[in-house]
Each structure stands twice: as structure tokens, then as C-alpha cells.
N, C-alpha and C positions, 0 to 999 in steps of 0.2 A: 589564657582562655578564652575561646571566640563567643561572642555573643549576637546573637541574630536578632536583630533590633526589628521591632512589629512596627508595619507601615502606620501612619497617621491617621486620624479617622477621616473619613470619605463623605460629600455628602449621601443623603438618603440614594437608594436608589430604585428604580421604578418596579412596578410588580412584573413584568415579564423579563426572562432573561434570554439572551439570545442563544444561549447555550441549554438544548433540550436537555442536556444531562442534570442540569440544576433547576430545578421547578420553579423558585423563588428566591429573592434575596436573602431571605431568612432562612433558607436552607444552604446559603454559604457560609455559615460560622463555622470559624478551624478549630477545634477541641485544643488543647495543650498538646506540645509534640509528644508525650512521653505516653499521650493516651492510647494504650492500645488493647481491643478489647478481645476477649477471648470468650468460647462459645457460652452462651447465655441462654436461658431457661426458654424453649421453644414455645410459644405462644400460638394458639390454633387462630387460623384465619381462612375466612369464608373462603376467601379468593381462591378458583381452579387452579392449579401450578401449573406451569407450562413444562414442556419436554424438549429436550436437545440431545442428538445422539442417545436415547433411551433414558437419559438422567433428568428426574423431576427436578423443579426449583421454581421457589418463587421469584415474583417480578415487584410487586408491590407498587409503591409508585415512582420507582426507578425507570430510568430510559433503559429501554430495550428493546432490541429490532430482530427480528425473526431472520430477516435476509442476510443480515453479518453473520450467521452460522459459518457460511462459506469462508471468511478470514480467520473464524475462529478453527475451523477444521485445518486451515493450513499452518496455525501457527501450533496449534498441538502436534500434527507430525512433525515439524522443525525440533519444538521441546523434545518429544521422544526420541528423536534421533539423539540430541544433545545428551539425554539422558544415559542412552546406550553407549557414548560414546567415552563419556566421565562418569568418576565415583559417585558424583550427587548433582542433583540440580536443583535450584534454590533459584525462583522466579517470584518477581515482584511487578503485580498488575497495579499498575501506579494511578488508574481510571476506571477503576473494576465494575461500575455500575450496580447490578445487581449481584454481583457473583459469579455468573456463570461461567466466565472465563476462567475464573481461578479454579473452579469447581472442575472443569474438564483436563486441566492443568495435573491437577491432584489425582483424578481417576485416571484418566487416559493416558496421560506422559508420565505418570511416574513420580512426580515432583516431589521430593524431601520434604520442600518448604516452600511455602507461600505467601506472602505478604498482600494483602487485598486491601488497598487504598481507595477513598473515595471522599472526595471533598465537601460532599455533601449530607452532615451528623446523621439527616433522619435516614440517611439507606444501611444506617449498622447494621440495627437489627436484621434486615431481609440479608444483608451479605452472611451474616453471621450464622442464622438459619440455614441457610443453603450449605456453608462449608460444613456445618455440624454432621452433615450426611455424611463426611470422611470419616473415615476411623485412622485411629491413631493417635496419640498423642503429641503436642507439639508441633503439626505439619502444617499446621497454618495461624495467623493472626490476621486482624481487621485493624487498620486506622483510619482516621477521618480527617486528613490535612489535606493541603493545596498540594498539590504532586512534585513541585520544584522542590518544596521545604521538606518532603520525607526523602526523595532522592539526593537532598544535598545533607541532609541529618544521616543518611546512610553513609555517604562519604565520607564524613566527617569521624565516623564511627569504624570508619574501615568495615562497615557490613556490606560486602560484594556480591552482586546474583549474575548467577549464569545467564537469565534471560531477564529482561526488563521489557513489558509489554506497556505502551501508552497509546492508548487509543483514544487520542485527543479530539476536539472538536474544531473544525474551520482550519484555518492555517497558522495555527499556534505552533512556534518553533522553538517559544526559548526552554522546553523542555530539554532540548538535545543535547546542549553540554551538560545539561545535571544527570542526565540519564546514563551517559558516555562514562560520568566520572563515579557512579556507583555500579561501573560493568564490569566483571573480569575480563582479562585478557582475553580473545577468541569466545567472548561472550556471544550473545545475541540481542540485538535492538531491534524491537518492531514497530515500527514508524507510523503516523498518521496523518494522513491530510482530508477535510473533508469540503474544502473551496476548490468548486470547480469554478467559480466565477473570475478566480484571479490565475486558474492554471491556463483559462481561456482567452486570456492576453486582456481583458477588461480593467485591471487594476495593477498595473506594471511597478505602479510606484508602492502598493502594496506587497507584492512578489519581492521586490528588491529591500525591502526594508524586514522581512520577514526570511527570505531564502537568498536572498545578494544575488538575484537573477530578476533582471529587466525581461519580463517574457509578453509578449504581442500576440497575438491573434495567431494561430496557426491552424490548417486544417486537420490536424493530429491533436489537436489540444489534450485530450484525456493521457496520451502517452507524456505529452509533456507535464502533466502534472506527478507522473512519477517520476519522472527526469529533474525535475523542480525539487523533490520532498528528495532525491538521492544527492544531489547537489548540495543541497543545504547541508545534509548530514555531512557530506566528505569536508566543507568547508569548515565545519564546526569541530570534526576530527582533529584538523590540520592545526588546528590552534593548540588543540591541547598534545598535539604530538602523535597523536594515532592515523592508521588510515581503517575506511570502512570499504566491504564490498557487498554490492548485494547480493543476495540467494536466490530469492524469487520477490518479484514484483505482481502488484494486483491490481487492479483496479474492477469496479463494481459500479454499475449504473445508480443504485439507489443512495440518494444524498447529495452527490456522488461520494463513493469512499475512493482512498489511495491507499493503499495499504505496501510498505517493503519490509522484507526481513535483511536486515544486514548483521556482517560479521566484525564485530572491532578487533583489531592489532596493532601493536605497535607498529610504528615508521610514518613515513609521509608519503603523499601521492606524488607520483613520478611527475617532472615536470610537464604540464598541459595534457597529461595525460588522461584521454575521457572526461574531459573539465572544459569545456570548451563552447562558441558560440554557434548555433544554430541561425542559418538563412533557408527562406524558403520565397522563391519566384513567383509571384503573382501571375506573371505573362505565360511561362511554360510549366510552371509546378513543380520544378527542379528543388531538393533539397541539399545544402553543404555544411560541415564543420570548418567551423577557423578557429584556430589557437588566437592565444591574446596578442602574440607578435606579428600575424596575419589579418590582423583588423583593417588596415589600410588595402588590403588586396580585395575586399569584396568586390564580386562580381561576379553574373551567371552567361553562360557560355551563348545563352541567347540574345545578352543586354550587355555590351560590354562596360555601361555607364551605368550600372548596378539601382537604379532608380527604380526598378520592379522589386529591390528586395525586401524582405520585414525579415530582421534580426533580434533575436532573442537570446537569451545567456547573461552569465556563462550557465549551463545547464552539463549533466552528466550525459554521455554522449555515447558510455558502453556499454555492455551487454546490462540488460535488464535481469536475467536470471543465469542462475549457473545449470548445466543440462546435469551432471553429475549429481548435484544435489538433488536435484526435482527427480531424477531416478532412484535417487533413498528414498525419498520421501513415497514415492508410489510404492514402492517396496515393504515403505513401514505400512502405509495403508491395508495393503493386503494382510499383513499381520495382526491389524487391530480387525480384521475383519470387513474394513470399509469396503473393499474393492473384492472380484474376484468371483467368480462362481456364480454369474450372471448379476452379482449386485455393485454397484458403487459406478456404474457403467458414464454416467456422469462429470464423476469427481476424476475416473482416470480421463476422460476426454479432457477436462480442464489443464491437467497436470501436462499432457501429451503435446495439447499446444503451446505451452510455455516452454516445453522441450524444444519443440518447432522453432521457436519463438530466438531461441539460445545458440542457433547458428550463428558464428561469428563474421560468417560474410554477409550477413544481412546490416544494412545500416539502420539508422534511428529512424523513428516515425513509419506510418502505414500509408496505403492507399486506398481509398472509397472507390469502386469499382464501376458506379456508376458516376462518379465524377472523370473518370478515365473515358466511359463512354462520354460525358458531355463533351470532355475537349474533343475527342475524336470524331465527334458524330457521329456515333454507330448507337446499337442498341446493346444495351448491357450483356455480355457474356456471363453463362455459368462460372460459379467462380472454380469450381473444379477445372472444368475446360479452359479456363484463363492462365490457371497454375499449370496444367499440363502441358499448354503451350510452350510456356517460359521455361519449364524442367526440360524438354526437349531440343531448347536451343541453348542449354549449359546453364542457366541464370537460378540463383539460388533464390528461393521461395517459399513461405509459409504461412497460414491465416494469421489472424491477430486475435489475441482472447480478449480483445478491448471491444473491439467490433467488426460484428458478424461480417459485415458485406465486404471487409477489408484486407488486402493481403500486404506482406513485408517483402522486398524484394532487393537486389542488388543492380536490375536493371538501369542503367543510368539513364536521365532525363526519362521514364515510364511514359509520362502521360504525353510524350511525341512519338514514341513506339508503332506509328498506325500500323505498319505491316504486320506486326505479332498480334496487334488486336482484331485486324481484319481475317488473318487466318484462323482465327478461335473465334470468330463469331459470325461464319460466313452460313449464311440462310437460316439463323438464328431467330426466332420471333420475338416481338417486342415484348419486354417482361411487364406486369404490371406493378403498381405500388406496394403491394403486398410481398412481393419477390424478396425484397431488401428488407433489412432490420435496421431501423434508426439509432443512431449514437445512442439515443435519451433510454432506449429500450432495452431489455435483458441482454447482455452482452456476452452470454452462453446458457449451452444448455444446463447445465448445474444452475446455476441461476433461478432460472424456468423453472424449475423442478420444486422450490422453495416459495415459488409468489402463490 
């Protein structure tokens, strides 16, 4: 018999918690492991219900962010695809908040069963009332335990799930292993980070402890946040004898929020494949990747001594998305009525941007056009003009869903390519500051429509 020992008593905590999902230390009480809440009597509440995709629900005193509906849309589309390809869909929502995500998995993805868990015992009633809107007996249950404990108990009971959604706060990565343990082979793991400060390279020792990557400041830090998260999952999966591959990766400026959908399979990561170190040259702006056995060869074409290089890693350097999977998600969105016939154009644009980013010719990172113009000492060219100039010369190029004023391209050392820039900005007027969106603002039109 395996006995999970309860941690020793801790000194009293202050009244405020750094996690907005937990209102106070008192709300961090954990009920016994067997406590599962079935639909209770629905008490009347005066608070006006919220609405998402036409579904009404209560928020109560739980943590709920309307802007995160984008990430929930993407999760539901992936779940619906998984349900269509298999006999059943069982979902574990490890940090469910008010339960809207669980509700949508049931109603829109057609989940056969959802276990909605939130460590805050005070949220149990709100979650249960929201899920009680779903017909069918035995399709859901609510628990109030710490996420790692719930997932570990599911593993010990051999109660495996097709999709595990962990919408965590900060750079909490301790859940990765327990989430993989309770996931079926071929299942989906939806992971989260909201620590933009660490992904920005401002706490390298923290990123090393959380994700096994020493991250330093890079100009495409928000993409690094996604690659840091994937890399941490790759490392944990490898320890367990599994491999994970990203189906889509999504960054949102609010929070910020980094979300990645991974598929888990048996097998280990190929030697040095897509798990490498990234260097950035502060002198010319060029980025390169290095495997572990190439670290002694760090240098840049503009500076053989390598003194201008900033190195981070190891990080995931492979593709952020699967183009074929995103195409299936787009088709599913049309079937659900979210796109087509003049509706859902913003969602369609977002998915198409991700498909464009999936071009295997494109390297990691992105380049902001105002940085290009600053280095080349010219006016910023229109984005479409710049992309057209690159495509005419045979280079792969796409926009970035992370930053609206940035592009991804395989043009080597692009920041030094004055001839292409000069051709693309000939007789272009000086642009004002309002022309370019900054990285801290809404990253795509789909998000802008939700504000």
C-alpha cells in the first residue's frame, strides 16, 4: 500500500496570495482525497451570469478572465478533434477556476466525462452549479484538491484521461510529470505559463530551476516563453520514457499567457533534435542554434570571437505548430459554426497565421520591422511590402501571431540586408508611432475583438 504523507504544518501565511486564483490562505484548504462533489441543489445568486460562446455561467468569487476565451476556444477545438478520432473523450481540468472551461469541453467538444478540480474549496459550489447545466448523469464530477495530488491519485488508480488541461499560474512546472502520468498514450496535454518576466530573461536561475533552461534577454522573448515551456515538457517526458510534440502554441499579451497543446507518445527525443541552445548577436542581430556538442564553437559571422553573443537554453527549437493539425482545427471551427458565412473572421485569421508560422523553412524567433529599420537607418517599410520583397527573392516569410509588427523569415542575417530593405522602402514616408503595435498590446485581431 502506498501512503501519501501530508506535508508538515506551515507557519501562517499572509492575507494576500500571489496566485489570483486563490483568494486567501484560508481558501487553500484541501479536502480529503476522496471528496468528489456531485450536482448540489442550485442556490439562487443575485450576481448576473457571464456568457461565453452563448453559454451562461456563474463566476462567483473565482478567478475568471474574459480575454482567455481565445485559449479556451483553441482547447475546445483540439478536444473536439480528439473526440471525433476516438471512441471516448475523458478530460481532467486540473485548475478549473469557475468551471467554464469544463462546461465547454462537455457542451462543445462532446466530452463523455470531465473531472473539474480546483484547490480552492470555496469554488466547489460555483463549479458544480455551472456544470449542472449539462444533461446526462455521470458526465462530470468536481473535486477540490491540489492539482498534483489529484493527478497522482488518478495515476495510482489507473484512471487515465484523453486530455489533461492545466491552466496554472506563473512558472509552475511541477505538475508536468504528474500530468503526463495520468494521460493516455496519444493523449493531449494543454500546459500553461504566465511568467513573462522569466521568459524575458530577467530571472535565468528561476527558469533553470523550473524548466531546465538558462534564459537570458532576447528580442523575441515571448516566443522564447513558448519554447521554454515546450522544452521543459520535452525534458520531463524524456525522463518518463515518452516524447511530446507541439500541436499548436499560443501567446497572448494579457497576463501574459503562454499556452501549448502537446501530444504524448511513447519513445524518447532523438539526439539533440529540436532541443538546443539559442544564440543572439547583439552586434548584427543574427540568431543561431547550437547542439550540446557545439557549445565550444559559439561565434557569429560578424564577430569570430563571440563576445557579442547572448546564449540561452536548452530550449525547443523545432516547430511551434503542426500545420495539418491547425487545418483540421479550422475545419472543426466551421463545423461548430464559429467560422464561415461571414462570421469568425478573427479566429480564421489567427489559425491561418499559425499555419503560416508552421513553414518548416522558417527558423525560430521573429524580427520586428522597426528594429530592422533602426539598424539599417531607414524608415520602417509597410509589412506587406517587406514580405513581398522577400518572397520575390525566394525567401520564406510569414507574419508572427505573437507580435503584429514582426515577421519570421529564413533570410540569413536579415538585419544586415540593406539592399532588400532599400528596395522595399523606396520613397516610403516616415511612419508615425501609431503605425506599429508594441509587443505589450493585443497581438492579433482576434484578441482585440475580445477587449
